[in-house]
C-alpha positions in Angstrom: -5.9 -34.2 23.0 -2.8 -35.3 21.3 -1.0 -33.8 18.3 1.1 -36.9 17.5 0.6 -38.8 14.2 -1.2 -42.0 14.6 1.0 -45.1 14.0 -2.0 -46.7 12.1 -2.4 -43.7 9.9 0.9 -42.0 9.2 -0.7 -39.4 6.9 -3.0 -38.0 9.7 -2.6 -34.2 10.2 -1.1 -33.5 13.6 -2.7 -30.0 13.6 -6.3 -31.0 13.6 -7.0 -31.2 17.3 -6.0 -28.5 19.9 -4.5 -29.3 23.2 -3.2 -27.4 26.2 0.4 -28.4 25.3 1.5 -28.0 21.7 3.6 -30.6 19.9 6.6 -28.4 19.2 8.5 -31.1 17.3 5.6 -31.5 14.9 5.4 -27.7 14.4 9.1 -27.5 13.7 8.9 -30.2 11.0 5.9 -28.4 9.4 7.9 -25.1 9.6 10.8 -26.7 7.7 8.5 -28.3 5.2 6.8 -24.9 4.6 10.1 -23.0 4.4 11.4 -25.3 1.5 8.0 -25.2 -0.3 8.4 -25.6 -4.1 12.2 -25.1 -4.2 11.4 -21.5 -3.5 14.9 -20.8 -2.1 16.4 -21.2 -5.6 13.6 -19.3 -7.3 13.8 -16.3 -5.0 17.6 -16.2 -4.9 17.5 -16.1 -8.7 15.0 -13.2 -8.4 17.4 -11.3 -6.2 20.3 -11.9 -8.7 18.2 -10.6 -11.6 16.9 -7.5 -9.8 20.3 -6.5 -8.3 22.1 -7.5 -11.6 24.5 -9.9 -9.9 26.3 -12.8 -11.5 29.5 -14.8 -11.1 32.7 -13.2 -12.2 31.5 -9.6 -12.0 34.1 -6.8 -11.8 33.7 -3.3 -10.4 34.6 -1.7 -13.8 31.8 -3.5 -15.7 34.2 -5.5 -17.9 35.0 -9.2 -18.3 38.3 -10.6 -16.9 39.4 -14.3 -17.0 41.0 -14.1 -13.5 37.5 -13.5 -12.0 36.1 -16.6 -13.6 36.6 -20.3 -12.8 40.0 -21.9 -13.2 40.7 -22.4 -16.9 37.7 -20.4 -18.1 38.3 -17.6 -20.7 36.1 -14.6 -21.2 34.3 -14.0 -24.5 34.8 -12.3 -26.9 38.0 -10.8 -25.5 39.7 -9.6 -22.2 38.1 -6.4 -21.0 34.9 -6.9 -23.0 31.8 -5.2 -21.9 29.9 -6.7 -18.9 27.5 -3.8 -18.0 24.8 -4.0 -15.4 21.4 -3.3 -16.9 18.8 -2.5 -14.2 15.6 -2.9 -16.3 13.8 -5.1 -13.7 14.8 -2.9 -10.8 13.6 0.2 -12.7 10.3 -1.4 -13.5 9.7 -2.5 -9.9 10.5 0.9 -8.6 8.1 2.6 -11.1 5.2 0.2 -10.1 6.0 0.7 -6.4 6.0 4.5 -6.9 2.5 4.3 -8.4 1.2 2.1 -5.6 2.7 4.2 -2.8 1.5 7.5 -4.4 -2.0 6.0 -4.6 -1.8 4.8 -1.0 -0.8 8.3 0.1 -3.6 10.1 -1.8 -6.5 7.7 -1.3 -8.9 8.6 1.4 -10.3 6.0 3.7 -14.1 5.8 3.7 -16.0 3.5 6.1 -19.4 2.3 5.0 -21.9 0.7 7.4 -24.2 -2.2 6.6 -27.4 -0.3 6.9 -28.7 3.3 7.4 -28.4 3.2 11.2 -24.6 2.7 10.8 -24.1 6.1 9.2 -23.1 7.9 12.4 -20.9 5.1 13.7 -19.3 4.8 10.3 -18.4 8.5 10.4 -16.7 7.9 13.8 -14.9 4.9 12.4 -13.7 7.0 9.5 -12.3 9.6 11.9 -10.6 6.9 14.0 -9.0 5.2 11.0 -7.9 8.6 9.5 -6.3 9.4 12.8 -4.3 6.1 12.7 -3.5 6.5 9.0 -2.5 10.1 8.9 -1.1 10.7 12.4 -0.4 7.9 14.9 0.9 5.2 12.5 1.7 7.2 9.4 5.4 6.5 9.3 4.9 2.8 10.1 2.2 2.3 7.5 4.0 4.2 4.8 7.2 2.1 5.4 5.4 -1.2 5.4 3.3 -0.3 2.4 6.4 0.4 0.4 8.0 -2.8 1.6 5.0 -4.9 0.7 4.8 -3.4 -2.8 8.6 -4.0 -3.3 8.3 -7.6 -2.1 5.3 -8.4 -4.2 6.5 -7.0 -7.5 9.9 -8.6 -7.1 8.7 -12.1 -5.9 5.1 -12.1 -7.0 3.4 -11.9 -3.6 3.8 -10.8 0.0 1.9 -10.9 3.2 1.0 -8.2 5.8 0.8 -9.3 9.4 -1.9 -7.4 11.3 -1.8 -7.7 15.1 -2.2 -5.7 18.3 1.1 -4.5 19.6 1.6 -3.6 23.3 5.0 -2.7 24.5 6.0 -2.0 28.1 9.0 0.2 28.7 10.6 2.1 31.6 11.7 5.6 32.2 13.1 7.7 35.1 10.6 10.0 36.8 11.3 12.8 39.3 9.1 13.6 42.3 9.5 16.5 44.7 8.7 16.9 48.3 6.0 19.4 47.3 4.3 16.7 45.2 4.6 14.2 48.1 2.9 16.8 50.4 0.1 17.1 47.9 -0.4 13.3 47.8 -0.4 13.2 51.6 -3.0 16.0 51.8 -5.3 14.3 49.3 -5.0 11.0 51.2 -5.8 12.8 54.5 -9.0 14.3 52.9 -10.1 10.8 51.9 -9.1 9.1 55.1 -7.6 11.0 58.1 -6.1 7.8 59.4 -4.4 7.0 56.1 -0.7 6.1 56.5 0.1 8.3 53.5 -1.1 11.3 55.5 2.1 11.2 57.6 4.6 10.2 54.9 6.1 13.7 54.6 6.9 13.8 58.3 8.5 10.3 58.2 10.6 11.3 55.2 12.0 14.3 57.0 12.6 12.3 60.2 15.9 10.4 59.7 15.0 8.0 62.4 11.8 6.9 60.4 13.8 6.4 57.1 13.2 2.6 57.2 9.5 2.9 57.8 9.1 5.5 55.1 11.0 3.2 52.7 8.7 0.3 53.4 5.7 2.5 52.6 7.4 3.6 49.3 7.8 0.0 48.3 4.1 -0.5 48.8 3.4 2.3 46.4 6.1 1.3 44.0 6.2 -2.6 44.2 9.1 -3.0 41.7 11.4 -0.9 43.9 13.9 -2.7 46.1 14.1 -1.7 49.8 17.7 -0.4 49.3 16.6 1.8 46.4 13.6 3.0 48.5 15.9 4.1 51.3 18.0 6.1 48.8 14.8 7.5 47.4 13.8 8.7 50.9 17.2 10.2 51.6 17.3 12.1 48.3 13.8 13.6 49.1 15.0 14.6 52.6 18.3 16.1 51.6 17.7 17.6 48.1 13.9 17.9 48.0 13.5 15.6 45.0 14.2 12.0 44.0 14.1 9.7 40.9 12.4 6.4 40.5 12.1 4.0 37.6 8.5 3.9 36.2 7.1 1.3 33.9 4.7 2.6 31.3 2.8 1.5 28.2 5.1 2.6 25.3 2.7 1.3 22.6 -0.8 0.0 22.6 -1.9 0.2 19.0 -2.5 -2.1 15.9 0.7 -3.0 14.0 1.2 -3.9 10.4 4.3 -5.6 9.2 5.2 -6.5 5.6 6.6 -10.0 5.3 9.1 -11.3 2.7 8.0 -14.6 1.2 9.8 -17.7 2.6 12.1 -15.6 4.6 9.7 -13.9 7.1 6.6 -16.0 6.3 6.2 -19.6 5.3 3.1 -21.5 4.1 2.6 -25.3 3.7 2.7 -26.5 0.0 -1.0 -27.3 0.0 -2.0 -23.7 0.8 -4.2 -22.0 -1.7 -6.4 -19.6 0.3 -4.5 -17.8 3.1 -7.6 -17.8 5.4 -8.1 -21.6 4.9 -4.4 -22.5 5.6 -3.7 -25.4 8.0 -1.0 -23.3 9.6 0.9 -20.1 8.9 4.4 -19.4 10.1 5.9 -16.0 10.7 9.7 -16.0 11.3 11.1 -13.1 13.3 14.7 -12.2 14.3 14.9 -10.5 17.7 17.7 -8.9 19.7 18.3 -10.4 23.1 16.7 -7.3 24.8 13.6 -7.7 22.7 13.4 -11.4 23.5 13.8 -11.0 27.2 11.3 -8.1 27.2 8.6 -10.5 26.0 8.6 -12.1 29.5 6.9 -8.9 30.8 5.2 -7.7 27.7 3.5 -11.0 26.7 4.2 -13.5 29.5 6.7 -15.6 27.6 8.1 -18.7 29.3 11.4 -17.8 31.0 13.0 -21.2 30.4 12.2 -20.9 26.6 13.7 -17.4 26.6 16.9 -18.7 28.1 17.2 -21.5 25.7 16.4 -19.3 22.7 19.0 -16.7 23.7 21.6 -19.5 23.5 20.9 -19.9 19.8 21.9 -16.3 19.0 23.4 -15.9 15.6 21.9 -19.2 14.2 19.0 -19.7 11.8 17.3 -22.6 10.2 17.9 -21.6 6.6 20.4 -19.0 5.4 19.0 -17.1 2.4 20.6 -14.5 0.2 18.2 -11.9 1.7 20.1 -8.7 2.4 18.7 -8.8 5.9 21.0 -11.8 6.6 24.0 -11.2 4.3 25.4 -7.9 3.0 25.9 -7.8 -0.8 29.4 -8.8 -1.9 30.5 -5.3 -3.0 30.3 -4.1 0.6 30.8 -7.4 2.4 33.5 -9.4 0.6 34.0 -11.8 3.5 30.2 -12.6 3.9 29.8 -11.4 7.5 26.4 -12.4 8.8 24.0 -9.7 9.9 22.3 -12.2 12.2 25.3 -12.6 14.5 23.4 -11.0 17.4 19.9 -11.9 16.4 17.7 -14.8 17.7 15.3 -16.6 15.4 11.8 -17.1 16.8 8.8 -18.6 15.0 5.2 -17.6 15.4 2.7 -20.4 14.4 -1.0 -19.7 13.7 -3.1 -22.9 13.2 -6.8 -23.4 12.9 -7.7 -26.4 15.1 -10.7 -28.0 16.7 -11.4 -27.8 20.4 -12.9 -30.6 22.5 -16.4 -29.7 21.3 -15.3 -29.8 17.6 -15.4 -26.0 17.2 -12.6 -24.5 15.2 -10.4 -21.7 16.5 -7.0 -20.2 15.7 -4.3 -21.3 18.1 -1.1 -19.2 18.5 2.2 -20.9 19.4 5.6 -19.3 19.7 8.6 -21.6 19.5 12.1 -21.9 17.9 13.2 -24.8 15.7 16.7 -24.2 16.9 15.8 -25.0 20.5 16.3 -28.8 20.7 13.6 -29.4 23.3 9.9 -29.3 23.6 10.1 -25.8 25.1 7.8 -23.1 23.8 7.3 -19.4 24.7 3.5 -19.2 24.5 0.5 -21.3 23.4 -3.0 -19.9 23.5 -6.3 -19.5 21.6 -6.0 -16.3 19.7 -8.7 -14.0 20.9 -9.0 -11.6 18.0 -12.7 -10.8 17.5 -12.7 -10.9 13.7 -11.9 -14.7 13.9 -9.5 -14.6 11.0 -5.8 -15.3 10.6 -4.1 -12.0 11.2 -2.6 -12.0 7.7 -3.5 -10.4 4.4 -1.8 -11.3 1.2 -1.1 -9.1 -1.8 -0.5 -10.8 -5.2 0.8 -9.2 -8.4 -1.4 -11.6 -10.5 -4.0 -14.4 -10.1 -3.2 -17.2 -12.5 -4.0 -20.0 -10.1 -5.6 -20.3 -6.7 -2.2 -21.1 -5.2 -0.6 -17.9 -3.7 2.9 -18.9 -4.7 1.9 -19.3 -8.4 2.0 -15.5 -8.7 5.0 -14.2 -10.6 7.1 -11.1 -10.0 8.7 -8.7 -12.4 12.1 -10.4 -12.0 10.8 -13.7 -13.3 8.8 -12.1 -16.0 11.3 -9.5 -17.2 14.5 -11.6 -17.0 14.8 -12.2 -20.7 14.1 -8.6 -21.6 16.8 -7.5 -19.2 19.3 -10.1 -20.6 18.4 -9.1 -24.2 19.0 -5.4 -23.6 22.3 -6.2 -21.7 23.5 -8.3 -24.7 22.8 -5.4 -27.1 24.4 -2.9 -24.8 27.5 -5.1 -24.5 27.7 -5.5 -28.3 27.5 -1.7 -28.8 30.2 -1.1 -26.3 32.5 -3.9 -27.7 32.0 -2.5 -31.2 32.9 0.9 -30.0 36.1 -0.5 -28.5 36.9 -2.2 -31.8 36.3 1.0 -33.7 38.3 3.2 -31.4 41.3 0.8 -31.2 40.9 -2.0 -33.8 43.3 -4.9 -33.8 46.5 -4.5 -35.8 47.6 -6.8 -38.7 51.3 -7.3 -38.3 53.8 -9.0 -40.7 54.6 -12.4 -39.2 58.4 -11.7 -39.6 58.1 -8.7 -37.2 56.7 -10.6 -34.3 55.5 -8.7 -31.2 54.7 -5.1 -32.0 55.6 -2.1 -29.8 53.0 -0.4 -27.6 50.3 1.4 -29.6 48.9 4.7 -28.5 48.4 8.4 -29.5 51.7 10.0 -30.5 53.7 6.8 -30.0 56.5 6.2 -32.5 56.4 2.7 -34.1 59.5 1.8 -36.2 58.7 0.1 -39.5 60.8 -1.4 -42.3 58.2 -1.4 -45.0 55.0 0.7 -45.2 52.7 -2.2 -44.9 54.4 -3.8 -41.8 51.4 -2.7 -39.7 47.8 -2.2 -40.8 44.5 -1.8 -38.9 42.0 -4.6 -39.1 38.7 -3.4 -40.6 36.0 -2.8 -37.9 32.8 -5.0 -37.9 30.6 -4.1 -40.8 27.3 -4.3 -38.8 25.8 -0.9 -37.7 25.1 -0.2 -34.1 21.6 1.0 -35.2 20.5 -2.6 -35.4 21.4 -3.0 -31.7 19.6 0.2 -30.8 16.5 -0.9 -32.7 16.5 -4.1 -30.8 16.9 -2.3 -27.5 14.0 0.1 -28.3 11.8 -2.8 -29.4 12.4 -4.8 -26.2 12.0 -1.7 -24.0 8.7 -0.9 -25.6 7.5 -4.5 -25.4 8.5 -4.6 -21.7 6.7 -1.3 -20.9 3.6 -2.5 -22.8 3.5 -5.7 -20.8 3.8 -4.0 -17.3 1.8 -0.9 -18.1 4.7 1.5 -17.7 4.7 5.1 -19.0 6.3 4.9 -22.4 6.0 6.9 -25.7 5.3 3.6 -27.6 2.5 2.5 -25.2 -1.0 4.0 -25.7 -1.8 6.1 -22.6 -5.2 4.4 -22.3 -3.6 1.0 -21.9 -1.1 2.3 -19.4 -4.0 3.8 -17.4 -6.1 0.6 -17.5 -3.2 -1.6 -16.4 -2.2 0.8 -13.6 -5.8 1.2 -12.4 -6.2 -2.6 -12.3 -3.0 -2.8 -10.2 -4.2 0.0 -7.9 -7.6 -1.6 -7.4 -6.0 -4.9 -6.4 -3.7 -3.0 -4.0 -6.6 -1.1 -2.4 -8.6 -4.4 -1.9 -5.6 -5.7 0.1 -5.4 -2.5 2.2 -9.2 -2.5 2.7 -8.9 -5.9 4.5 -5.8 -4.7 6.4 -7.7 -1.6 7.6 -10.7 -3.7 8.5 -8.6 -5.9 10.8 -6.9 -2.9 12.3 -10.3 -1.3 13.1 -11.7 -4.4 14.6 -8.6 -4.7 16.8 -9.1 -1.1 17.9 -12.7 -1.7 18.9 -11.6 -4.8 20.8 -8.5 -3.5 22.7 -8.8 0.3 23.0 -10.8 1.7 25.9 -14.1 3.5 25.3 -12.6 6.7 26.6 -9.7 6.6 24.0 -12.1 5.9 21.2 -14.5 8.7 22.2 -11.6 11.1 22.6 -10.4 10.4 19.0 -13.7 9.8 17.1 -16.2 11.7 19.1 -18.5 8.8 20.0 -18.3 5.2 21.2 -18.0 2.3 18.8 -19.1 -1.4 19.2 -17.3 -3.4 21.8 -19.2 -6.7 21.6 -17.4 -9.4 19.5 -20.6 -10.1 17.6 -20.9 -6.5 16.5 -17.2 -6.1 15.7 -17.0 -9.0 13.3 -18.4 -7.4 10.1 -20.3 -4.2 10.8 -18.3 -1.9 8.4 -16.8 -2.0 5.0 -13.5 -0.1 4.3 -13.2 1.5 0.9 -10.1 3.1 -0.7 -10.4 4.7 -4.1 -8.0 6.5 -6.4 -8.1 7.3 -10.1 -4.7 6.8 -11.6 -5.5 9.6 -14.1 -5.4 12.0 -11.2 -1.6 11.7 -11.2 -1.8 13.8 -14.4 -2.2 17.4 -13.2 -3.3 18.6 -16.6 -6.1 16.0 -16.7 -7.2 16.9 -13.2 -7.5 20.6 -14.0 -9.5 20.0 -17.2 -11.9 17.7 -15.3 -12.4 20.3 -12.5 -13.0 23.1 -15.1 -15.6 20.9 -16.9 -17.5 20.3 -13.7 -17.4 24.0 -12.6 -18.2 25.5 -16.1 -20.7 23.0 -17.5 -22.1 20.8 -14.8 -22.6 23.2 -11.8 -24.6 25.9 -13.8 -27.1 23.2 -14.9 -27.8 22.1 -11.4 -31.1 23.9 -11.0 -32.5 21.2 -8.8 -29.7 21.2 -6.3 -28.6 17.6 -7.1 -24.9 18.5 -6.6 -23.6 18.4 -3.0 -21.6 21.6 -3.0 -19.8 20.6 0.2 -18.5 17.4 -1.4 -17.6 19.3 -4.6 -15.5 21.8 -2.6 -13.8 18.9 -0.8 -13.1 17.2 -4.2 -11.7 20.4 -5.7 -9.4 21.1 -2.7 -8.3 17.5 -2.5 -7.4 17.4 -6.2 -5.6 20.8 -6.3 -3.8 20.5 -2.9 -4.1 17.0 -1.5 -1.5 17.7 1.2 -3.4 20.7 2.5 -6.9 19.3 2.2 -6.9 17.8 5.7 -5.8 21.2 7.1 -8.3 23.3 5.1 -11.4 21.2 5.2 -13.7 20.2 8.0 -16.4 17.7 7.9 -20.0 18.7 7.2 -21.2 18.1 10.7 -18.2 20.1 12.1 -18.9 23.0 9.6 -22.6 23.2 10.8 -21.5 23.2 14.5 -18.9 25.9 13.8 -21.5 28.0 11.9 -24.0 27.6 14.8 -21.4 28.7 17.3 -20.5 31.7 15.2 -24.2 32.9 15.1 -24.5 32.2 18.8 -21.4 34.3 19.4 -22.7 37.1 17.2 -26.0 37.3 19.2 -24.2 37.2 22.5 -21.9 40.1 21.5 -24.9 42.1 20.2 -26.6 41.6 23.6 -23.5 43.3 25.1 -23.9 46.2 22.7 -21.3 45.2 20.1 -22.1 45.4 16.4 -21.6 42.2 14.3 -19.2 42.0 11.5 -21.3 42.2 8.3 -20.5 40.0 5.3 -21.1 40.7 1.6 -22.7 38.0 -0.5 -22.4 35.3 2.3 -23.3 31.9 0.7 -24.2 30.6 4.2 -26.8 33.3 4.9 -29.8 31.1 4.7 -28.5 28.7 7.2 -27.4 31.5 9.5 -30.9 33.0 9.4 -32.4 29.7 10.5 -29.8 29.4 13.4 -30.6 33.0 14.4 -34.3 32.3 14.8 -33.5 29.0 16.5 -31.2 30.6 19.1 -33.5 33.5 19.9 -36.5 31.2 20.5 -34.4 28.9 22.7 -33.0 31.8 24.8 -35.4 33.7 27.2 -32.9 36.4 27.9 -32.4 37.0 24.2 -36.2 37.2 23.7 -36.5 39.7 26.6 -33.6 41.8 25.2 -35.2 41.9 21.7 -38.3 43.4 23.2 -36.9 45.7 26.0 -33.4 46.7 24.7 -33.6 49.2 21.8 -29.9 49.0 21.1 -30.1 45.2 20.8 -33.2 45.5 18.7 -31.4 47.7 16.2 -28.3 45.6 16.1 -30.3 42.4 15.6 -32.3 44.1 12.8 -29.1 45.1 10.9 -27.7 41.6 11.4 -30.8 40.0 9.9 -31.0 42.5 7.1 -27.4 41.8 6.1 -28.1 38.1 6.0 -31.3 38.6 4.0 -29.4 40.7 1.5 -26.8 37.9 1.0 -29.6 35.4 0.7 -31.3 37.6 -2.0 -27.9 37.9 -3.9 -27.6 34.1 -3.9 -31.1 33.7 -5.2 -30.5 36.4 -7.9 -27.5 34.4 -9.1 -29.7 31.4 -9.7 -32.4 33.5 -11.4 -29.7 35.0 -13.7 -28.7 31.5 -14.7 -32.1 29.9 -15.4 -34.1 33.0 -16.2 -36.9 32.5 -13.6 -37.4 32.3 -9.9 -38.5 28.9 -8.7 -42.1 29.0 -7.5 -41.3 26.7 -4.7 -38.5 28.9 -3.6 -40.8 32.0 -3.6 -43.4 30.3 -1.5 -40.8 29.5 1.1 
């Protein structure tokens, strides 16, 4: 099928039908059309200028000087007037980002299955995702979460790219003659006629060096024959040799936050990301990274060579700090992309020959002036979605780019506060050193300063001009009013904003944030099920997870929750005290899950230590069972158990004791024939029964009676 636009219908979409060969020219035009979507370059450059408090004619000392302005322009109201940088927008964004990243750090991942049968796999899925979140990908996820929060609250939206990342790298490995001998011995055990069985003798025989080198190249196909001969000589002369080994450096899901219209571009007609015609991700690579893709992802060598020749160029130069350093540290505008290569990843939902839609993935460069491309294939991700998830600061329209950031919304607040600050500073300058009124006959006055002598003819030759009559309190009142209004709008912590409103707005923001990450974690999990081996999954989670694509698609829901009020330690402690003092004593029917309550208490008091202190319920039961099993085994050997006073787990241990004795014939025989074991076991059981009675007495003391059902048991 052909991508090209029909001459009879010039409006036909060239991305409807899939083909074995992509129309790179059409994709490049769509990429440029998407990159300039909605005059976004001007809008986002203005956003950068607002946040970083940049404007034409700035000086390092925060004052206005005519020589820094355009030719013929004069500063107002006077040379050296105040021109301070007010960073209200920057401060607001950072406060919102701090709330989001703290919530992200403290929120626990919970995986819920579709039905009751999914409970056990859901627990395994939770373990797997917690391992990724808290261990394997912690640094990467924390970094990208902060970046995505920063992008969104500056520009209004951002996108996370979720993909499977496999990287092949090389390292030097050392092998000794002893290890070679072991390999030969194992080969001889499997097959006495194996050529490997004689490799140690060939290595030590200088005359057989060539033959040994050829065998080495069969074992290590990437090694050249000349390197193999040196490898054999080193083994013979020094007893060890080095060789270059390729290994899988990374084979895990990857999440990357993308800056709007710099790292990701959408066609103007896009409203819902998952319904987009095409999504473009722009990436800048070093030449090493580019060439490594030939081995890592089977990229076309001719494309790689052509793309490498475009090093230092890009389709559209933005004011993104990734491309240009800010003027204060880069006065000559040195490009940071001098040694980087622009590559574009295009994801488009198209129809195959049978009319079935699928997502097709194409890698190209709009700077390569040919129809070359690096890769073109049907994306095989089992979830069937675009590997992108958007995060928006607000939802005013269906269109993603309609969302506004803090810079756009808070611009006038920042400008108003700056104007008032400048007026206060200028008034202070006038008050400290007001202009002089000088008799016209005198002309130019001498230099004025503390302790300077100024010659006069008459007493009124010089006089100070009266300072401005307005009070600076008016400016301060305006600043406070604007600051409070700004905090009230964005839900910032402020004395003038009701705490309840701040909590409501921040909780709404966090809920929106967690919805985004729920989808990100869902895609990550489905990629793990698809690409990780069953052995890896079992080693991490304790049991296998679904591998069939039909099962992966939507079996689990990922839930993240965090109450913004839990950031207030005083509130948390009052809440926990209320539960412990008023709720728990009333729980005569055992409605409260004590294990979950303990987990909640530890997590609230010491969230960083919770994962180290707590174990899951199933793990706790197994640990308790093993402890009882160990106690019985030691008593059979004549050792007395360690007795515990008021053990809250006594009832469960009594059940395990009975269960273990019944299941172990040797223990049953010892309990009848070994007097010492009988006595030790009786003491052990009596100690547990005493603890059980103590626990029951506590309950009787609270409610006044012993439950009949409990007595019957």
